[in-house]
Each structure stands twice: as C-alpha cells, then as structure tokens.
C-alpha positions, 0 to 999 in steps of 0.5 A: 301560510299562517302560523298553524299551517307552518307548524303542521308543515314543520311537524310533517318534516319532523315525521319524515325524519323520524320515519327515515331514522326508523326505516328498519321498523316501518319498512316491514309494516304492510302498506306503510311505504306507500303512505310514506312516499305519499307524505313526501310528495304532499309535503314537497307540493306544500313547500313549492306553494310556500316558496311561491307565496314567500317569494311573491310577498318578499319581492313586492315588499322590496319593490314597494319600499324602493319605489316609495323612497324614490317618490319621497326623494322626488317630493323632497326635491319639489318641496325644497324648490317650492319653499325657496320660491315661496320665501322669495315672494314672502308667501308664508302660506305656500311655504308652510303647505309645501314644507316637508322633511324626510321623517314626515313621509317615512313615518306615515302609512303608505296611503298617507305618504302617497296623498302627501306626495300628490299634494306636493306634486300638485303644488309643483305643477302649479308653480312649475314655471317659477321653479326652474331656477331652483333646479326643479324642471319639467323633466323633474315633474314628469319623473315625479309623476311617473314615480307616484303612478308606479307606487300606486300600481304597486299598492294596488298589486295585492288587490289585483292578485287576490284571486291568485291568493285565494286559489293558493289558499284552497290548494294549501287546504286541500294538501293539508287535508290529504296530509292529515288523511295520510297521517291517520292511515299511518296511525292505524298501521302503527297501532298494530305494533303498540305492544310488540314495539312500545318504544317505537310506538311512543316515540312515533306518537310523541313526534306525531303530536307536536302541534300549534298552540295558542296558550302558554304551555310548551309541553304537555303529556299523559302517562298511562299503562298498557291498558290506557289507565293513567299512572300517578307519580311517574317521574320524567327527567328532561335532559338537554346536552347531557344536563337535566334541565327539568324534572316532573311528576304526573298527577292523579290523572297521569298528566303533566304540563310545562309552561317554560323550558329552553328550546332544544331536542331533549332526552326524556327518561320516564320511570315509575316503580313497578313499570319498565322505564322508557327513554324518548326524544322530544323536540321542544320549541317556543312556537309548538306544543310538544305532546308526550303520550307514553304507555308504560309496561308493567314489570 
C-alpha cells in the first residue's frame, strides 16, 4: 500500500468518526445510513488487505535478516579456518582471498553478501580436508551450504509471490474505486443541507477533503459566500490546545495556504465583518494536505 492509498484509508476512517459524532444529523438523511454501512464494510476489507501485506512483508524481512546473519556466521567460521591454514603454509594469496570480517558482509547488499559467502564456501569445500584441525568440519560445510540455499530461497520469495501481490493490488484499487463512489453519493446527499445546516456542511467537506499531497503545503483553503463567490480579507484563527498558533487572511480569490504548522487537531474560527462567524475542527498532519472549504452566510 503506497503513501497515497494510506492517506485515503486514513481519511476514510476520519470520515467514519466524523459521521458517528454527527449521527443526529446523518441519520435523518435519506439513504445515508446505507452508504455509511457500505463505507464501513469497504474500509474493513481494505484493513484486512493492509494487514496481510504488512504481515507478509515484515515476516519476510525478519526471516531474511535472521538467515543472513546465520550465513555470515558460517562464512566467518570458514574464513578464519582457511586463513589459519593458509598462514601455516605461507600462502598469502589464499589468505587474502579468504579473509573477511563481519563488516565486509553486513554493509553489502543481499546479493553481494550471498556471492561473497559462496566464494568462501567454495574455498572451504576445496580445502575441507585441511580445515578439520581448525574446527571446520564436513558438518560445518553442510550447515554452511544449507544456510546459503535457504537465504537464496528467501531472496527469491518476493519474485515467486509477485502474482499474489498483483492480485492484492487489483483488489485494493477496486475497493478504492468503491470507496470514492460511496463518498460521491454521500456528497450529493449532504449537498441538500448546505444552507439548512451550513456548520455541518462545512465540517463535512473539511474532513472529506483531506488528501495526500506531494508539495510543501500543509493546509490550503477557500472561503466563499453562500452563492460561491470568493471573500477577500476573511480572518482565520488556528487554535491548538487553547492557544492561537497561527492567523491567516484570505486573498482576493478567497484562498489561503499554510506551508508549516505543528500537527494536531485545530479549532479554526473564521470571521469577516458582515458575515456570520463559523468555528470548525481541522485535523493537520505532515503527510496529508488539509483543505478548508467554507461558505459564510451574510448577516
């Protein structure tokens, strides 16, 4: 699951929390309960897929790490035995070709580590009869061989499971489309109470509009009147834990943007002379772009 998908998944759950907290409003909207139930079920299915992907990935990484360290331990044992034997016969070339330390293996890529271990294995196999006195036996060689083979199998596991990954990706995309379709139907229903319940309408769209962003902005928004015309000079006060963190004024197009602000759940008060003030809640994180789209009613 990529960053964009994670962001959409998080937004979906925020929407569910918002809807549950505003049950008194949504329960009287015709057809909304069915959509809310559908959204809950879709997000549950996505959660199952996410857990499967994460569990498989985490389990494979842990298994690979453990096997790699075991293979390195085998290689170091063989290396020390070969170097000791080479020194006893004054074979500097053999000693040099077999000399490895832990950092040589650990800092390498998995493929390079595998190749170097195979080099040490080949040397240990060639000089096996001479290595017994240095505590490297036929059993040691067999264990080394098994560990290399197991590590190679683990390295190839992602390739073998590619088909499963493709299938899960298709399922995730299908669920994403269904979630977006569900949101679109909800939007249409909520539009019917835009003027009769403007506070809920604004809060709904603020929560609904949180999405993944690639740029440096953390918050952006637009303030308009009931007819959709932009309002210049609207004051927005961002309060976190009872303290005003930031204040902004909208520009001529009614828009504003915030590049940097601490993460948290903010109470945002929106005021403009001649218009009714509004107070909304906005969730702000470093990974998501929070959108504030509010329509102010004239006094």
